DSSP file (Angstrom, degrees, kcal/mol; ACC not computed):
  #  RESIDUE AA STRUCTURE BP1 BP2  ACC     N-H-->O    O-->H-N    N-H-->O    O-->H-N    TCO  KAPPA ALPHA  PHI   PSI    X-CA   Y-CA   Z-CA
    1    1 A X     >        0   0    0      0, 0.0     4,-1.0     0, 0.0     5,-0.1   0.000 360.0 360.0 360.0 -34.1   63.1  104.4  -47.0
    2    2 A X  H  >  +     0   0    0      1,-0.2     4,-1.9     2,-0.2     5,-0.1   0.819 360.0  55.4 -74.0 -28.1   65.1  107.4  -45.7
    3    3 A X  H  > S+     0   0    0      1,-0.2     4,-1.8     2,-0.2    -1,-0.2   0.826 102.8  57.4 -73.0 -29.2   63.5  107.1  -42.2
    4    4 A X  H  > S+     0   0    0      1,-0.2     4,-0.6     2,-0.2    -1,-0.2   0.848 113.6  38.4 -72.1 -31.0   64.7  103.5  -42.0
    5    5 A X  H  X S+     0   0    0     -4,-1.0     4,-1.0     2,-0.1    -2,-0.2   0.758 115.2  53.8 -82.8 -26.5   68.3  104.7  -42.5
    6    6 A X  H  X S+     0   0    0     -4,-1.9     4,-2.9     1,-0.2     5,-0.2   0.834  97.2  62.0 -80.2 -32.3   68.0  107.8  -40.4
    7    7 A X  H  X S+     0   0    0     -4,-1.8     4,-2.8     2,-0.2     5,-0.2   0.939 106.5  44.0 -62.1 -46.6   66.7  106.2  -37.2
    8    8 A X  H  X S+     0   0    0     -4,-0.6     4,-2.7     1,-0.2    -1,-0.2   0.912 114.6  52.2 -64.1 -35.6   69.9  103.9  -36.6
    9    9 A X  H  X S+     0   0    0     -4,-1.0     4,-2.4     2,-0.2    -2,-0.2   0.950 113.0  43.2 -62.3 -46.1   72.1  107.0  -37.5
   10   10 A X  H  X S+     0   0    0     -4,-2.9     4,-2.3     2,-0.2    -2,-0.2   0.899 114.0  51.0 -67.9 -38.8   70.2  109.2  -34.9
   11   11 A X  H  X S+     0   0    0     -4,-2.8     4,-2.2    -5,-0.2    -1,-0.2   0.873 111.3  48.5 -70.0 -33.8   70.2  106.5  -32.2
   12   12 A X  H  X S+     0   0    0     -4,-2.7     4,-2.2    -5,-0.2    -2,-0.2   0.912 110.8  50.3 -65.5 -41.1   74.0  106.0  -32.8
   13   13 A X  H  X S+     0   0    0     -4,-2.4     4,-2.4     2,-0.2    -2,-0.2   0.873 110.0  49.3 -58.9 -41.0   74.6  109.7  -32.5
   14   14 A X  H  X S+     0   0    0     -4,-2.3     4,-2.1     2,-0.2    -2,-0.2   0.925 111.5  51.0 -69.4 -40.8   72.6  109.9  -29.2
   15   15 A X  H  X S+     0   0    0     -4,-2.2     4,-1.5     1,-0.2    -2,-0.2   0.909 112.9  45.5 -63.3 -44.8   74.6  106.9  -27.8
   16   16 A X  H  X S+     0   0    0     -4,-2.2     4,-2.4     2,-0.2    -1,-0.2   0.869 109.7  52.2 -61.1 -40.4   77.8  108.6  -28.7
   17   17 A X  H  X S+     0   0    0     -4,-2.4     4,-2.4     1,-0.2    -2,-0.2   0.875 108.9  52.3 -65.1 -36.0   76.8  111.8  -27.4
   18   18 A X  H  X S+     0   0    0     -4,-2.1     4,-1.0     2,-0.2    -2,-0.2   0.818 109.6  49.1 -68.4 -29.2   75.9  110.0  -24.0
   19   19 A X  H  X S+     0   0    0     -4,-1.5     4,-1.3     2,-0.2     3,-0.3   0.920 111.8  48.3 -69.0 -47.5   79.3  108.4  -23.9
   20   20 A X  H >X S+     0   0    0     -4,-2.4     4,-0.8     1,-0.2     3,-0.6   0.920 108.1  54.7 -64.9 -40.6   81.0  111.7  -24.5
   21   21 A X  H 3< S+     0   0    0     -4,-2.4     3,-0.4     1,-0.3     4,-0.4   0.843 106.0  52.8 -56.3 -35.8   78.9  113.4  -21.8
   22   22 A X  H 3< S+     0   0    0     -4,-1.0     4,-0.3    -3,-0.3     3,-0.3   0.772 105.7  55.0 -79.4 -20.8   80.0  110.8  -19.3
   23   23 A X  H <X S+     0   0    0     -4,-1.3     4,-2.0    -3,-0.6     3,-0.5   0.636  84.1  86.5 -73.8 -18.1   83.7  111.5  -20.1
   24   24 A X  H  X S+     0   0    0     -4,-0.8     4,-1.9    -3,-0.4    -1,-0.2   0.891  87.0  51.0 -58.0 -49.6   83.4  115.4  -19.4
   25   25 A X  H  > S+     0   0    0     -4,-0.4     4,-1.2    -3,-0.3    -1,-0.2   0.848 110.3  50.1 -63.9 -32.7   84.1  114.9  -15.6
   26   26 A X  H  > S+     0   0    0     -3,-0.5     4,-1.1    -4,-0.3    -1,-0.2   0.868 110.8  49.6 -68.0 -42.8   87.3  112.9  -16.4
   27   27 A X  H  X S+     0   0    0     -4,-2.0     4,-1.2     1,-0.2    -2,-0.2   0.831 103.2  59.4 -70.4 -30.2   88.5  115.5  -18.8
   28   28 A X  H  X S+     0   0    0     -4,-1.9     4,-1.1     1,-0.2     3,-0.2   0.876 101.2  55.9 -63.6 -38.2   87.9  118.3  -16.2
   29   29 A X  H  < S+     0   0    0     -4,-1.2    -1,-0.2     1,-0.2    -2,-0.2   0.848 107.3  49.7 -65.9 -29.9   90.4  116.6  -13.9
   30   30 A X  H  < S+     0   0    0     -4,-1.1    -1,-0.2     1,-0.2    -2,-0.2   0.810 113.9  44.7 -71.1 -27.6   93.0  116.8  -16.7
   31   31 A X  H  < S+     0   0    0     -4,-1.2    -2,-0.2    -3,-0.2    -1,-0.2   0.506  87.9 109.6 -99.2  -7.6   92.4  120.5  -17.3
   32   32 A X  S  < S-     0   0    0     -4,-1.1     2,-0.1    -3,-0.1     3,-0.1  -0.265  78.2 -96.3 -67.6 153.7   92.3  121.7  -13.7
   33   33 A X        -     0   0    0      1,-0.1    -1,-0.1    -2,-0.0    -2,-0.1  -0.471  47.1 -97.1 -72.3 146.5   95.1  123.8  -12.4
   34   34 A X        -     0   0    0     -2,-0.1     2,-0.2     1,-0.1    -1,-0.1  -0.225  40.0-111.4 -62.6 148.6   97.7  122.1  -10.4
   35   35 A X        -     0   0    0     -3,-0.1     2,-1.3     1,-0.1     3,-0.1  -0.527  26.2-117.4 -78.2 139.4   97.4  122.1   -6.5
   36   36 A X     >  -     0   0    0     -2,-0.2     4,-2.0     1,-0.2     3,-0.2  -0.714  30.3-172.1 -82.3 103.8   99.9  124.1   -4.6
   37   37 A X  H  >>S+     0   0    0     -2,-1.3     4,-2.7     1,-0.2     5,-0.8   0.843  78.5  58.4 -64.0 -40.0  101.6  121.4   -2.6
   38   38 A X  H  >5S+     0   0    0     27,-0.3     4,-0.8     1,-0.2    -1,-0.2   0.848 108.7  43.7 -67.1 -37.0  103.6  123.7   -0.5
   39   39 A X  H  45S+     0   0    0     -3,-0.2    -1,-0.2     2,-0.1    -2,-0.2   0.892 120.0  42.6 -72.0 -44.4  100.5  125.6    0.8
   40   40 A X  H  <5S+     0   0    0     -4,-2.0    -2,-0.2     1,-0.1    -3,-0.2   0.890 133.0  11.6 -74.3 -37.5   98.6  122.5    1.5
   41   41 A X  H  <5S-     0   0    0     -4,-2.7     2,-0.2     1,-0.4    -3,-0.2   0.621 105.9 -99.5-123.8 -23.8  101.1  120.2    3.0
   42   42 A X     << -     0   0    0     -4,-0.8    -1,-0.4    -5,-0.8    -2,-0.1  -0.737  44.4 -69.0 120.8-173.6  104.3  122.2    3.9
   43   43 A X  S    S+     0   0    0     -2,-0.2    25,-2.9    24,-0.1     2,-0.4   0.516 105.3  70.1-100.0  -7.7  107.7  122.7    2.3
   44   44 A X  E     -a   68   0A   0     23,-0.2     2,-0.3    -3,-0.2    25,-0.2  -0.925  55.1-171.4-119.8 142.5  109.2  119.1    2.7
   45   45 A X  E     -a   69   0A   0     23,-2.4    25,-2.3    -2,-0.4     2,-0.4  -0.969  15.2-142.6-126.2 142.7  108.3  115.8    1.0
   46   46 A X  E     -a   70   0A   0     -2,-0.3     2,-0.4    23,-0.2    25,-0.2  -0.914  18.9-173.8-104.8 127.4  109.5  112.3    1.9
   47   47 A X  E     -a   71   0A   0     23,-2.4    25,-2.4    -2,-0.4     3,-0.4  -0.969   7.3-161.2-129.5 117.8  110.1  110.0   -1.0
   48   48 A X  E    S+a   72   0A   0     -2,-0.4    25,-0.2     1,-0.2    23,-0.0  -0.688  76.7  17.7 -95.2 148.1  111.0  106.3   -0.6
   49   49 A X  S >  S+     0   0    0     23,-1.7     3,-0.8    -2,-0.3     6,-0.4   0.895  71.2 155.3  61.4  45.4  112.6  104.5   -3.6
   50   50 A X  T 3   +     0   0    0     22,-0.6    -1,-0.1    -3,-0.4    23,-0.1   0.443  50.4  84.1 -85.1  -1.1  113.7  107.6   -5.4
   51   51 A X  T 3  S-     0   0    0      1,-0.1     2,-0.3     5,-0.0    -1,-0.2   0.553 101.7  -2.2 -79.9 -12.6  116.6  105.8   -7.3
   52   52 A X  S X> S+     0   0    0     -3,-0.8     4,-1.0    30,-0.0     3,-0.6  -0.981 105.0   5.0-165.5 172.4  114.4  104.4  -10.2
   53   53 A X  H >> S-     0   0    0     -2,-0.3     4,-1.8     1,-0.2     3,-0.6  -0.084 118.4  -7.0  49.2-133.4  111.0  104.0  -11.6
   54   54 A X  H 3> S+     0   0    0      1,-0.3     4,-3.2     2,-0.2    -1,-0.2   0.888 132.9  56.4 -66.8 -40.1  108.1  105.8  -10.1
   55   55 A X  H <> S+     0   0    0     -3,-0.6     4,-1.6    -6,-0.4    -1,-0.3   0.810 107.1  50.1 -57.5 -32.3  110.0  107.0   -7.0
   56   56 A X  H <X S+     0   0    0     -4,-1.0     4,-2.0    -3,-0.6    -1,-0.2   0.908 112.2  47.6 -70.1 -43.6  112.5  108.7   -9.3
   57   57 A X  H  X S+     0   0    0     -4,-1.8     4,-2.7     1,-0.2    -2,-0.2   0.916 111.8  50.7 -64.0 -44.2  109.6  110.4  -11.3
   58   58 A X  H  X S+     0   0    0     -4,-3.2     4,-2.4     1,-0.2    -1,-0.2   0.893 110.7  47.5 -64.2 -40.0  107.9  111.5   -8.1
   59   59 A X  H  X S+     0   0    0     -4,-1.6     4,-1.7    -5,-0.2    -1,-0.2   0.895 113.1  48.8 -66.7 -40.1  111.0  113.1   -6.7
   60   60 A X  H  X S+     0   0    0     -4,-2.0     4,-2.2     2,-0.2    -2,-0.2   0.935 114.4  44.7 -51.1 -55.5  111.7  114.9   -9.9
   61   61 A X  H  X S+     0   0    0     -4,-2.7     4,-1.7     1,-0.2    -2,-0.2   0.873 112.9  51.0 -67.1 -38.4  108.2  116.2  -10.1
   62   62 A X  H  <>S+     0   0    0     -4,-2.4     5,-2.1     1,-0.2    -1,-0.2   0.832 110.7  49.3 -68.6 -30.5  108.1  117.2   -6.4
   63   63 A X  H ><5S+     0   0    0     -4,-1.7     3,-1.7     3,-0.2    -2,-0.2   0.874 107.9  54.6 -75.2 -36.1  111.3  119.0   -6.8
   64   64 A X  H 3<5S+     0   0    0     -4,-2.2    -2,-0.2     1,-0.3    -1,-0.2   0.812 103.3  56.9 -62.4 -33.3  110.0  120.8   -9.9
   65   65 A X  T 3<5S-     0   0    0     -4,-1.7    -1,-0.3    -5,-0.1   -27,-0.3   0.432 124.5-104.6 -79.2  -1.1  107.0  121.9   -7.9
   66   66 A X  T < 5S+     0   0    0     -3,-1.7     2,-0.3     1,-0.3    -3,-0.2   0.464  71.3 141.8  98.3   3.8  109.3  123.6   -5.4
   67   67 A X      < -     0   0    0     -5,-2.1    -1,-0.3    26,-0.1   -23,-0.2  -0.625  50.4-125.1 -86.9 135.3  109.2  121.2   -2.5
   68   68 A X  E     -a   44   0A   0    -25,-2.9   -23,-2.4    -2,-0.3     2,-0.4  -0.447  37.2-141.2 -68.2 146.0  112.4  120.3   -0.4
   69   69 A X  E     -ab  45  95A   0     25,-2.8    27,-2.3   -25,-0.2     2,-0.5  -0.933  25.9-159.2-128.2 150.9  112.9  116.6   -0.3
   70   70 A X  E     -ab  46  96A   0    -25,-2.3   -23,-2.4    -2,-0.4     2,-0.5  -0.995  24.1-159.3-106.4 120.0  114.0  113.8    2.0
   71   71 A X  E     -ab  47  97A   0     25,-2.4    27,-3.0    -2,-0.5     2,-0.5  -0.892   6.7-169.8-105.4 121.3  115.2  110.8   -0.2
   72   72 A X  E     +ab  48  98A   0    -25,-2.4   -23,-1.7    -2,-0.5   -22,-0.6  -0.967  24.6 136.3-116.5 132.8  115.2  107.4    1.5
   73   73 A X  E     - b   0  99A   0     25,-2.0    27,-2.7    -2,-0.5     3,-0.1  -0.963  55.0-118.6-163.1 167.7  116.9  104.6   -0.4
   74   74 A X  S    S+     0   0    0     -2,-0.3     2,-0.6    25,-0.2    27,-0.1   0.612  92.9  66.7 -93.5 -13.7  119.2  101.6    0.1
   75   75 A X     >  -     0   0    0      1,-0.2     4,-1.9    25,-0.1     5,-0.2  -0.925  60.6-163.0-120.7 109.4  122.0  102.5   -2.2
   76   76 A X  H  > S+     0   0    0     -2,-0.6     4,-2.6     1,-0.2    -1,-0.2   0.886  92.2  51.1 -62.1 -41.7  124.2  105.7   -1.2
   77   77 A X  H  > S+     0   0    0      1,-0.2     4,-2.2     2,-0.2    -1,-0.2   0.934 111.1  46.8 -66.8 -41.6  125.7  106.1   -4.7
   78   78 A X  H  > S+     0   0    0      2,-0.2     4,-2.1     1,-0.2    -1,-0.2   0.819 112.1  50.3 -59.6 -34.2  122.3  106.0   -6.4
   79   79 A X  H  X S+     0   0    0     -4,-1.9     4,-2.5     2,-0.2    -2,-0.2   0.893 109.8  51.5 -64.6 -44.7  120.9  108.4   -3.8
   80   80 A X  H  X S+     0   0    0     -4,-2.6     4,-2.0     2,-0.2    -2,-0.2   0.914 110.1  50.1 -62.9 -44.5  123.9  110.7   -4.5
   81   81 A X  H  X S+     0   0    0     -4,-2.2     4,-2.6     2,-0.2     5,-0.2   0.929 111.7  45.8 -59.9 -50.4  123.2  110.5   -8.3
   82   82 A X  H  X S+     0   0    0     -4,-2.1     4,-2.6     2,-0.2     5,-0.2   0.883 111.9  54.0 -57.3 -41.1  119.5  111.4   -8.0
   83   83 A X  H  X S+     0   0    0     -4,-2.5     4,-2.5     2,-0.2    -1,-0.2   0.911 110.3  45.3 -59.2 -42.9  120.4  114.3   -5.5
   84   84 A X  H  X S+     0   0    0     -4,-2.0     4,-2.1     2,-0.2    -2,-0.2   0.923 111.8  53.4 -74.0 -39.5  122.8  115.8   -8.0
   85   85 A X  H  X S+     0   0    0     -4,-2.6     4,-1.8     2,-0.2    -2,-0.2   0.915 112.3  44.0 -57.0 -45.9  120.3  115.3  -10.9
   86   86 A X  H  X S+     0   0    0     -4,-2.6     4,-3.6     1,-0.2    -1,-0.2   0.915 110.0  55.4 -66.7 -42.1  117.6  117.2   -8.9
   87   87 A X  H  < S+     0   0    0     -4,-2.5    -2,-0.2    -5,-0.2    -1,-0.2   0.881 107.9  48.6 -58.2 -39.2  120.0  119.8   -7.9
   88   88 A X  H  < S+     0   0    0     -4,-2.1     3,-0.3    -5,-0.2    -1,-0.2   0.877 116.8  43.0 -68.1 -37.9  120.9  120.6  -11.4
   89   89 A X  H  < S+     0   0    0     -4,-1.8     2,-0.3     1,-0.2    -2,-0.2   0.870 133.1  18.5 -72.7 -41.2  117.1  120.7  -12.4
   90   90 A X    ><  -     0   0    0     -4,-3.6     3,-1.5    -5,-0.2    -1,-0.2  -0.749  67.7-179.5-134.0  88.4  116.0  122.7   -9.4
   91   91 A X  T 3  S+     0   0    0     -2,-0.3    -1,-0.1    -3,-0.3    -4,-0.1   0.706  80.1  57.0 -68.6 -21.4  119.0  124.5   -7.7
   92   92 A X  T 3  S+     0   0    0      2,-0.1     2,-0.4   -24,-0.0    -1,-0.3   0.562  83.7 100.3 -89.0  -3.7  116.8  126.1   -4.9
   93   93 A X    <   -     0   0    0     -3,-1.5     2,-0.3    -7,-0.2   -25,-0.1  -0.673  68.0-138.8 -88.5 130.8  115.5  122.8   -3.6
   94   94 A X        -     0   0    0     -2,-0.4   -25,-2.8   -31,-0.0     2,-0.4  -0.691  19.7-165.0 -88.8 139.4  117.1  121.4   -0.5
   95   95 A X  E     -b   69   0A   0     -2,-0.3     2,-0.4   -27,-0.2   -25,-0.2  -0.983  12.7-177.2-128.6 131.7  117.7  117.7   -0.4
   96   96 A X  E     -b   70   0A   0    -27,-2.3   -25,-2.4    -2,-0.4     2,-0.3  -0.997  15.0-152.3-131.1 139.1  118.6  115.4    2.4
   97   97 A X  E     -b   71   0A   0     -2,-0.4     2,-0.4   -27,-0.2   -25,-0.2  -0.833   8.0-167.2-114.6 144.8  119.3  111.6    1.9
   98   98 A X  E     -b   72   0A   0    -27,-3.0   -25,-2.0    -2,-0.3     2,-0.8  -0.980  13.8-146.4-130.9 118.5  118.8  108.8    4.2
   99   99 A X  E     +b   73   0A   0     -2,-0.4     2,-0.3   -27,-0.2   -25,-0.2  -0.755  43.6 140.9 -92.9 115.8  120.3  105.3    3.5
  100  100 A X        -     0   0    0    -27,-2.7     2,-0.8    -2,-0.8   -25,-0.1  -0.963  48.8-142.5-158.3 135.7  117.8  102.8    4.9
  101  101 A X    >   -     0   0    0     -2,-0.3     3,-1.7     1,-0.2     4,-0.2  -0.878  15.1-165.1-100.5 104.9  116.4   99.5    3.9
  102  102 A X  G >  S+     0   0    0     -2,-0.8     3,-0.7     1,-0.3    -1,-0.2   0.612  81.5  70.6 -66.1 -15.8  112.8   99.6    5.0
  103  103 A X  G 3  S+     0   0    0      1,-0.2    -1,-0.3    11,-0.1    10,-0.1   0.668  92.9  57.1 -74.3 -16.8  112.5   95.9    4.6
  104  104 A X  G <  S+     0   0    0     -3,-1.7    -1,-0.2    10,-0.1    -2,-0.2   0.524  84.3  99.2 -85.7  -8.2  114.6   95.3    7.6
  105  105 A X  S <  S-     0   0    0     -3,-0.7     8,-0.9    -4,-0.2     2,-0.2  -0.362  81.1-103.7 -77.2 159.7  112.5   97.4   10.0
  106  106 A X  B     -C  112   0B   0      6,-0.2     6,-0.2     1,-0.1    -1,-0.1  -0.509  34.2-112.9 -83.8 156.9  110.1   95.5   12.3
  107  107 A X    >   -     0   0    0      4,-2.5     3,-1.9    -2,-0.2    -1,-0.1  -0.209  36.3 -93.3 -80.5 174.5  106.4   95.4   11.6
  108  108 A X  T 3  S+     0   0    0      1,-0.3    -1,-0.1     2,-0.1    -2,-0.1   0.732 126.3  54.5 -59.8 -24.5  103.8   97.1   13.8
  109  109 A X  T 3  S-     0   0    0      2,-0.1    -1,-0.3     3,-0.0     3,-0.1   0.302 118.9-107.8 -94.2   8.5  103.4   93.8   15.7
  110  110 A X  S <  S+     0   0    0     -3,-1.9     2,-0.1     1,-0.3    -2,-0.1   0.424  77.2 128.1  83.1  -4.0  107.1   93.5   16.5
  111  111 A X        -     0   0    0      1,-0.1    -4,-2.5    -5,-0.0     2,-0.3  -0.457  69.2 -99.9 -83.1 157.8  107.9   90.7   14.2
  112  112 A X  B     -C  106   0B   0     -6,-0.2    -6,-0.2    -2,-0.1    -7,-0.1  -0.618  43.6-111.2 -77.1 136.9  110.7   90.9   11.7
  113  113 A X              0   0    0     -8,-0.9    -1,-0.1    -2,-0.3    -7,-0.0  -0.366 360.0 360.0 -72.5 149.3  109.5   91.8    8.2
  114  114 A X              0   0    0     -2,-0.1    -1,-0.1    -3,-0.0   -10,-0.1   0.454 360.0 360.0 -81.9 360.0  109.8   89.1    5.6
């Protein structure tokens, strides 16, 4: 009677262990040391859409890692706000802003962008 109960338990434990073993490489990605972006790519980073959402988060994180920023956006007031926010958080970071609507640029084929 005990073997009947123990075999599914052992089989379930082996299955759970196999799943956990497959997750180890993903856990290693989370635990590794951050990459030195300045040494790998240089001291400047270009961020488009830094006034909200993912672009804002990316700009702040790049500044925290010590990279100087070129911020490209459509709204001068919003660019000024994010520049001031980043300057307060990371005062040694240099920031240049460029007011530009990338949707108005021509495509690689010379056609107007939609």
